[in-house]
C-alpha positions as protocol buffer text, in pm:
chain_id: "A"
residue {
  index: 1
  type: MET
  ca { x: -1 y: -2 z: 2 }
}
residue {
  index: 2
  type: LEU
  ca { x: 285 y: 239 z: 91 }
}
residue {
  index: 3
  type: ALA
  ca { x: 459 y: 162 z: -244 }
}
residue {
  index: 4
  type: ALA
  ca { x: 127 y: 231 z: -438 }
}
residue {
  index: 5
  type: LEU
  ca { x: 78 y: 561 z: -247 }
}
residue {
  index: 6
  type: LEU
  ca { x: 437 y: 666 z: -319 }
}
residue {
  index: 7
  type: ASP
  ca { x: 391 y: 584 z: -689 }
}
residue {
  index: 8
  type: ILE
  ca { x: 80 y: 801 z: -703 }
}
residue {
  index: 9
  type: ILE
  ca { x: 251 y: 1092 z: -533 }
}
residue {
  index: 10
  type: LEU
  ca { x: 570 y: 1076 z: -751 }
}
residue {
  index: 11
  type: HIS
  ca { x: 376 y: 1024 z: -1076 }
}
residue {
  index: 12
  type: LEU
  ca { x: 83 y: 1257 z: -1014 }
}
residue {
  index: 13
  type: ASP
  ca { x: 111 y: 1396 z: -1362 }
}
residue {
  index: 14
  type: ALA
  ca { x: 33 y: 1062 z: -1520 }
}
residue {
  index: 15
  type: HIS
  ca { x: -230 y: 957 z: -1274 }
}
residue {
  index: 16
  type: LEU
  ca { x: -409 y: 1294 z: -1275 }
}
residue {
  index: 17
  type: LEU
  ca { x: -399 y: 1306 z: -1657 }
}
residue {
  index: 18
  type: ALA
  ca { x: -549 y: 952 z: -1670 }
}
residue {
  index: 19
  type: LEU
  ca { x: -823 y: 1051 z: -1429 }
}
residue {
  index: 20
  type: THR
  ca { x: -899 y: 1359 z: -1636 }
}
residue {
  index: 21
  type: GLU
  ca { x: -924 y: 1158 z: -1954 }
}
residue {
  index: 22
  type: GLN
  ca { x: -1140 y: 894 z: -1783 }
}
residue {
  index: 23
  type: TYR
  ca { x: -1378 y: 1114 z: -1580 }
}
residue {
  index: 24
  type: GLY
  ca { x: -1373 y: 1445 z: -1762 }
}
residue {
  index: 25
  type: VAL
  ca { x: -1528 y: 1733 z: -1556 }
}
residue {
  index: 26
  type: TRP
  ca { x: -1578 y: 1494 z: -1257 }
}
residue {
  index: 27
  type: VAL
  ca { x: -1209 y: 1512 z: -1202 }
}
residue {
  index: 28
  type: TYR
  ca { x: -1277 y: 1855 z: -1040 }
}
residue {
  index: 29
  type: ALA
  ca { x: -1492 y: 1680 z: -778 }
}
residue {
  index: 30
  type: ILE
  ca { x: -1210 y: 1431 z: -711 }
}
residue {
  index: 31
  type: LEU
  ca { x: -959 y: 1713 z: -664 }
}
residue {
  index: 32
  type: PHE
  ca { x: -1211 y: 1898 z: -443 }
}
residue {
  index: 33
  type: LEU
  ca { x: -1247 y: 1587 z: -214 }
}
residue {
  index: 34
  type: ILE
  ca { x: -868 y: 1531 z: -191 }
}
residue {
  index: 35
  type: ILE
  ca { x: -800 y: 1897 z: -88 }
}
residue {
  index: 36
  type: TYR
  ca { x: -1096 y: 1904 z: 145 }
}
residue {
  index: 37
  type: SER
  ca { x: -996 y: 1577 z: 309 }
}
residue {
  index: 38
  type: GLU
  ca { x: -629 y: 1667 z: 349 }
}
residue {
  index: 39
  type: THR
  ca { x: -730 y: 1990 z: 514 }
}
residue {
  index: 40
  type: GLY
  ca { x: -1047 y: 1883 z: 694 }
}
residue {
  index: 41
  type: LEU
  ca { x: -979 y: 1541 z: 825 }
}
residue {
  index: 42
  type: VAL
  ca { x: -701 y: 1494 z: 1096 }
}
residue {
  index: 43
  type: ILE
  ca { x: -656 y: 1128 z: 983 }
}
residue {
  index: 44
  type: ALA
  ca { x: -567 y: 1228 z: 630 }
}
residue {
  index: 45
  type: PRO
  ca { x: -238 y: 1417 z: 643 }
}
residue {
  index: 46
  type: PHE
  ca { x: -83 y: 1171 z: 402 }
}
residue {
  index: 47
  type: LEU
  ca { x: -287 y: 1294 z: 109 }
}
residue {
  index: 48
  type: PRO
  ca { x: -94 y: 1499 z: -156 }
}
residue {
  index: 49
  type: GLY
  ca { x: -136 y: 1871 z: -142 }
}
residue {
  index: 50
  type: ASP
  ca { x: 135 y: 2098 z: -277 }
}
residue {
  index: 51
  type: SER
  ca { x: 245 y: 1866 z: -557 }
}
residue {
  index: 52
  type: LEU
  ca { x: -113 y: 1798 z: -653 }
}
residue {
  index: 53
  type: LEU
  ca { x: -183 y: 2165 z: -694 }
}
residue {
  index: 54
  type: PHE
  ca { x: 126 y: 2210 z: -907 }
}
residue {
  index: 55
  type: VAL
  ca { x: 42 y: 1924 z: -1141 }
}
residue {
  index: 56
  type: ALA
  ca { x: -322 y: 2030 z: -1160 }
}
residue {
  index: 57
  type: GLY
  ca { x: -204 y: 2379 z: -1264 }
}
residue {
  index: 58
  type: ALA
  ca { x: 23 y: 2217 z: -1528 }
}
residue {
  index: 59
  type: LEU
  ca { x: -269 y: 2033 z: -1670 }
}
residue {
  index: 60
  type: CYS
  ca { x: -457 y: 2364 z: -1693 }
}
residue {
  index: 61
  type: GLY
  ca { x: -160 y: 2488 z: -1902 }
}
residue {
  index: 62
  type: MET
  ca { x: -201 y: 2186 z: -2129 }
}
residue {
  index: 63
  type: GLY
  ca { x: -576 y: 2260 z: -2168 }
}
residue {
  index: 64
  type: ALA
  ca { x: -684 y: 1945 z: -1997 }
}
residue {
  index: 65
  type: LEU
  ca { x: -830 y: 2147 z: -1703 }
}
residue {
  index: 66
  type: GLN
  ca { x: -954 y: 2508 z: -1671 }
}
residue {
  index: 67
  type: LEU
  ca { x: -769 y: 2727 z: -1425 }
}
residue {
  index: 68
  type: GLY
  ca { x: -1075 y: 2953 z: -1391 }
}
residue {
  index: 69
  type: TRP
  ca { x: -1266 y: 2651 z: -1251 }
}
residue {
  index: 70
  type: LEU
  ca { x: -986 y: 2486 z: -1056 }
}
residue {
  index: 71
  type: VAL
  ca { x: -869 y: 2774 z: -841 }
}
residue {
  index: 72
  type: PRO
  ca { x: -1210 y: 2887 z: -702 }
}
residue {
  index: 73
  type: LEU
  ca { x: -1327 y: 2526 z: -643 }
}
residue {
  index: 74
  type: LEU
  ca { x: -1009 y: 2426 z: -456 }
}
residue {
  index: 75
  type: VAL
  ca { x: -1004 y: 2749 z: -256 }
}
residue {
  index: 76
  type: LEU
  ca { x: -1356 y: 2655 z: -145 }
}
residue {
  index: 77
  type: ALA
  ca { x: -1242 y: 2299 z: -66 }
}
residue {
  index: 78
  type: ALA
  ca { x: -943 y: 2426 z: 141 }
}
residue {
  index: 79
  type: PHE
  ca { x: -1153 y: 2681 z: 321 }
}
residue {
  index: 80
  type: GLY
  ca { x: -1432 y: 2431 z: 384 }
}
residue {
  index: 81
  type: GLY
  ca { x: -1190 y: 2173 z: 510 }
}
residue {
  index: 82
  type: ASP
  ca { x: -1022 y: 2423 z: 744 }
}
residue {
  index: 83
  type: ASN
  ca { x: -1354 y: 2515 z: 902 }
}
residue {
  index: 84
  type: THR
  ca { x: -1475 y: 2155 z: 929 }
}
residue {
  index: 85
  type: ASN
  ca { x: -1146 y: 2064 z: 1112 }
}
residue {
  index: 86
  type: TYR
  ca { x: -1171 y: 2368 z: 1340 }
}
residue {
  index: 87
  type: TRP
  ca { x: -1518 y: 2269 z: 1460 }
}
residue {
  index: 88
  type: ILE
  ca { x: -1423 y: 1905 z: 1502 }
}
residue {
  index: 89
  type: GLY
  ca { x: -1140 y: 2025 z: 1726 }
}
residue {
  index: 90
  type: ARG
  ca { x: -1368 y: 2268 z: 1911 }
}
residue {
  index: 91
  type: LEU
  ca { x: -1657 y: 2033 z: 1971 }
}
residue {
  index: 92
  type: VAL
  ca { x: -1501 y: 1688 z: 2012 }
}
residue {
  index: 93
  type: GLY
  ca { x: -1125 y: 1739 z: 1989 }
}
residue {
  index: 94
  type: MET
  ca { x: -1017 y: 1632 z: 2332 }
}
residue {
  index: 95
  type: ARG
  ca { x: -1254 y: 1326 z: 2332 }
}
residue {
  index: 96
  type: LEU
  ca { x: -1126 y: 1231 z: 1988 }
}
residue {
  index: 97
  type: LEU
  ca { x: -768 y: 1248 z: 2104 }
}
residue {
  index: 98
  type: LYS
  ca { x: -844 y: 1021 z: 2401 }
}
residue {
  index: 99
  type: LEU
  ca { x: -1050 y: 777 z: 2192 }
}
residue {
  index: 100
  type: ALA
  ca { x: -777 y: 752 z: 1922 }
}
residue {
  index: 101
  type: GLY
  ca { x: -517 y: 680 z: 2183 }
}
residue {
  index: 102
  type: GLY
  ca { x: -243 y: 782 z: 1943 }
}
residue {
  index: 103
  type: ARG
  ca { x: -325 y: 527 z: 1675 }
}
residue {
  index: 104
  type: LEU
  ca { x: -496 y: 753 z: 1417 }
}
residue {
  index: 105
  type: ILE
  ca { x: -410 y: 1087 z: 1545 }
}
residue {
  index: 106
  type: ARG
  ca { x: -56 y: 1115 z: 1668 }
}
residue {
  index: 107
  type: ARG
  ca { x: -4 y: 1322 z: 1975 }
}
residue {
  index: 108
  type: GLU
  ca { x: 343 y: 1440 z: 1851 }
}
residue {
  index: 109
  type: HIS
  ca { x: 174 y: 1600 z: 1549 }
}
residue {
  index: 110
  type: ILE
  ca { x: -60 y: 1791 z: 1776 }
}
residue {
  index: 111
  type: ASP
  ca { x: 230 y: 1905 z: 1992 }
}
residue {
  index: 112
  type: LYS
  ca { x: 429 y: 2023 z: 1703 }
}
residue {
  index: 113
  type: THR
  ca { x: 137 y: 2216 z: 1568 }
}
residue {
  index: 114
  type: HIS
  ca { x: 68 y: 2368 z: 1914 }
}
residue {
  index: 115
  type: ALA
  ca { x: 435 y: 2476 z: 1938 }
}
residue {
  index: 116
  type: PHE
  ca { x: 401 y: 2633 z: 1592 }
}
residue {
  index: 117
  type: TYR
  ca { x: 102 y: 2835 z: 1721 }
}
residue {
  index: 118
  type: GLU
  ca { x: 300 y: 2949 z: 2021 }
}
residue {
  index: 119
  type: LYS
  ca { x: 574 y: 3082 z: 1797 }
}
residue {
  index: 120
  type: HIS
  ca { x: 374 y: 3237 z: 1515 }
}
residue {
  index: 121
  type: GLY
  ca { x: 41 y: 3318 z: 1673 }
}
residue {
  index: 122
  type: GLY
  ca { x: -268 y: 3382 z: 1454 }
}
residue {
  index: 123
  type: LYS
  ca { x: -66 y: 3389 z: 1131 }
}
residue {
  index: 124
  type: THR
  ca { x: -16 y: 3012 z: 1186 }
}
residue {
  index: 125
  type: VAL
  ca { x: -336 y: 2947 z: 997 }
}
residue {
  index: 126
  type: VAL
  ca { x: -196 y: 3113 z: 693 }
}
residue {
  index: 127
  type: LEU
  ca { x: 170 y: 2980 z: 730 }
}
residue {
  index: 128
  type: ALA
  ca { x: 44 y: 2631 z: 802 }
}
residue {
  index: 129
  type: ARG
  ca { x: -104 y: 2613 z: 450 }
}
residue {
  index: 130
  type: PHE
  ca { x: 243 y: 2566 z: 308 }
}
residue {
  index: 131
  type: LEU
  ca { x: 352 y: 2293 z: 554 }
}
residue {
  index: 132
  type: PRO
  ca { x: 241 y: 1931 z: 508 }
}
residue {
  index: 133
  type: ILE
  ca { x: 96 y: 1763 z: 820 }
}
residue {
  index: 134
  type: ILE
  ca { x: 100 y: 2105 z: 1005 }
}
residue {
  index: 135
  type: ARG
  ca { x: -179 y: 2229 z: 776 }
}
residue {
  index: 136
  type: THR
  ca { x: -391 y: 1927 z: 862 }
}
residue {
  index: 137
  type: PHE
  ca { x: -358 y: 1974 z: 1232 }
}
residue {
  index: 138
  type: ALA
  ca { x: -351 y: 2357 z: 1258 }
}
residue {
  index: 139
  type: PRO
  ca { x: -732 y: 2412 z: 1232 }
}
residue {
  index: 140
  type: PHE
  ca { x: -790 y: 2117 z: 1470 }
}
residue {
  index: 141
  type: VAL
  ca { x: -561 y: 2262 z: 1729 }
}
residue {
  index: 142
  type: ALA
  ca { x: -715 y: 2611 z: 1678 }
}
residue {
  index: 143
  type: GLY
  ca { x: -1052 y: 2451 z: 1759 }
}
residue {
  index: 144
  type: ILE
  ca { x: -928 y: 2280 z: 2066 }
}
residue {
  index: 145
  type: GLY
  ca { x: -772 y: 2607 z: 2180 }
}
residue {
  index: 146
  type: VAL
  ca { x: -1105 y: 2787 z: 2106 }
}
residue {
  index: 147
  type: MET
  ca { x: -939 y: 3040 z: 1886 }
}
residue {
  index: 148
  type: ASP
  ca { x: -1164 y: 3335 z: 1810 }
}
residue {
  index: 149
  type: TYR
  ca { x: -1370 y: 3211 z: 1517 }
}
residue {
  index: 150
  type: ARG
  ca { x: -1389 y: 3546 z: 1328 }
}
residue {
  index: 151
  type: LYS
  ca { x: -1011 y: 3571 z: 1345 }
}
residue {
  index: 152
  type: PHE
  ca { x: -976 y: 3209 z: 1235 }
}
residue {
  index: 153
  type: VAL
  ca { x: -1210 y: 3257 z: 933 }
}
residue {
  index: 154
  type: LEU
  ca { x: -1015 y: 3563 z: 818 }
}
residue {
  index: 155
  type: PHE
  ca { x: -677 y: 3387 z: 831 }
}
residue {
  index: 156
  type: SER
  ca { x: -823 y: 3071 z: 691 }
}
residue {
  index: 157
  type: ALA
  ca { x: -967 y: 3258 z: 384 }
}
residue {
  index: 158
  type: LEU
  ca { x: -630 y: 3436 z: 327 }
}
residue {
  index: 159
  type: GLY
  ca { x: -435 y: 3116 z: 361 }
}
residue {
  index: 160
  type: SER
  ca { x: -666 y: 2920 z: 131 }
}
residue {
  index: 161
  type: VAL
  ca { x: -643 y: 3183 z: -148 }
}
residue {
  index: 162
  type: ALA
  ca { x: -269 y: 3218 z: -112 }
}
residue {
  index: 163
  type: TRP
  ca { x: -195 y: 2844 z: -109 }
}
residue {
  index: 164
  type: ILE
  ca { x: -425 y: 2732 z: -389 }
}
residue {
  index: 165
  type: THR
  ca { x: -352 y: 3029 z: -616 }
}
residue {
  index: 166
  type: SER
  ca { x: 31 y: 3032 z: -582 }
}
residue {
  index: 167
  type: LEU
  ca { x: 84 y: 2665 z: -646 }
}
residue {
  index: 168
  type: SER
  ca { x: -186 y: 2625 z: -917 }
}
residue {
  index: 169
  type: VAL
  ca { x: -63 y: 2932 z: -1104 }
}
residue {
  index: 170
  type: ALA
  ca { x: 301 y: 2818 z: -1065 }
}
residue {
  index: 171
  type: GLY
  ca { x: 208 y: 2485 z: -1227 }
}
residue {
  index: 172
  type: TYR
  ca { x: 14 y: 2664 z: -1494 }
}
residue {
  index: 173
  type: LEU
  ca { x: 314 y: 2899 z: -1579 }
}
residue {
  index: 174
  type: PHE
  ca { x: 605 y: 2659 z: -1539 }
}
residue {
  index: 175
  type: GLY
  ca { x: 467 y: 2300 z: -1556 }
}
residue {
  index: 176
  type: ASN
  ca { x: 483 y: 2276 z: -1927 }
}
residue {
  index: 177
  type: ILE
  ca { x: 825 y: 2432 z: -1988 }
}
residue {
  index: 178
  type: PRO
  ca { x: 1012 y: 2146 z: -2161 }
}
residue {
  index: 179
  type: VAL
  ca { x: 1282 y: 2109 z: -1890 }
}
residue {
  index: 180
  type: VAL
  ca { x: 1021 y: 2112 z: -1616 }
}
residue {
  index: 181
  type: LYS
  ca { x: 781 y: 1880 z: -1803 }
}
residue {
  index: 182
  type: ASP
  ca { x: 1062 y: 1631 z: -1878 }
}
residue {
  index: 183
  type: ASN
  ca { x: 1169 y: 1620 z: -1516 }
}
residue {
  index: 184
  type: LEU
  ca { x: 820 y: 1653 z: -1345 }
}
residue {
  index: 185
  type: THR
  ca { x: 885 y: 1358 z: -1118 }
}
residue {
  index: 186
  type: LEU
  ca { x: 1200 y: 1524 z: -984 }
}
residue {
  index: 187
  type: ILE
  ca { x: 1003 y: 1858 z: -953 }
}
residue {
  index: 188
  type: ILE
  ca { x: 738 y: 1685 z: -750 }
}
residue {
  index: 189
  type: LEU
  ca { x: 999 y: 1522 z: -531 }
}
residue {
  index: 190
  type: GLY
  ca { x: 1166 y: 1861 z: -486 }
}
residue {
  index: 191
  type: ILE
  ca { x: 834 y: 2026 z: -384 }
}
residue {
  index: 192
  type: ILE
  ca { x: 787 y: 1749 z: -131 }
}
residue {
  index: 193
  type: VAL
  ca { x: 1137 y: 1791 z: 10 }
}
residue {
  index: 194
  type: ILE
  ca { x: 1104 y: 2164 z: 29 }
}
residue {
  index: 195
  type: SER
  ca { x: 770 y: 2132 z: 202 }
}
residue {
  index: 196
  type: ILE
  ca { x: 898 y: 1911 z: 477 }
}
residue {
  index: 197
  type: LEU
  ca { x: 1229 y: 2103 z: 526 }
}
residue {
  index: 198
  type: PRO
  ca { x: 1090 y: 2306 z: 818 }
}
residue {
  index: 199
  type: ALA
  ca { x: 990 y: 1977 z: 993 }
}
residue {
  index: 200
  type: ILE
  ca { x: 1336 y: 1827 z: 925 }
}
residue {
  index: 201
  type: SER
  ca { x: 1506 y: 2146 z: 1058 }
}
residue {
  index: 202
  type: GLU
  ca { x: 1293 y: 2133 z: 1375 }
}
residue {
  index: 203
  type: PHE
  ca { x: 1374 y: 1766 z: 1428 }
}
residue {
  index: 204
  type: ILE
  ca { x: 1750 y: 1836 z: 1392 }
}
residue {
  index: 205
  type: ARG
  ca { x: 1725 y: 2137 z: 1623 }
}
residue {
  index: 206
  type: ARG
  ca { x: 1550 y: 1934 z: 1893 }
}
residue {
  index: 207
  type: LEU
  ca { x: 1803 y: 1645 z: 1851 }
}
residue {
  index: 208
  type: VAL
  ca { x: 2099 y: 1877 z: 1889 }
}
residue {
  index: 209
  type: SER
  ca { x: 1926 y: 2048 z: 2186 }
}
residue {
  index: 210
  type: ASN
  ca { x: 1853 y: 1721 z: 2359 }
}
residue {
  index: 211
  type: ARG
  ca { x: 2216 y: 1599 z: 2314 }
}
residue {
  index: 212
  type: SER
  ca { x: 2349 y: 1928 z: 2453 }
}
residue {
  index: 213
  type: ALA
  ca { x: 2118 y: 1902 z: 2753 }
}
residue {
  index: 214
  type: SER
  ca { x: 2236 y: 1552 z: 2827 }
}
């Protein structure tokens, strides 16, 4: 299963193009559900986000999809997922954590997201959009912490527009340049690596700090 998921992530261009050819306009609904789930369900941080948006934008450049439809729909998906996750956290977050017992929702992810909130405050909702895993747990933690909902909605809207638009348009503009198109698997891998660099940096920092303390 892990190998199949990795293949899908690294070859999103081929898989998404095949889905577009097979399902036509219904591929928009598939993309909507993926973005909504990755943002709105705390058990789904493994779903592709950044790389999916870049590839979808590239397909818009090819004419397989329409950027004018893609961006508004996925902004709505991201914003809706954010708000769903916020209210899950606010209404049943603590009970869900106890019930999961660390099997589906890992406590370390919650702790890392909470630490990110402590460092960056309200802008976390915007910044988290560009960080895998963190973006899945940020609205959940905001709900648990009973963050002011009006403030959350404002930052959620800004983050949704910035995330979806920047990566989709980047794919639209650059995804079909020959050197990019011929090395799209490497580009996708690069996007994934860049996305998780902050988490790697934090892990190294903590490792060094723990060794120094001991």
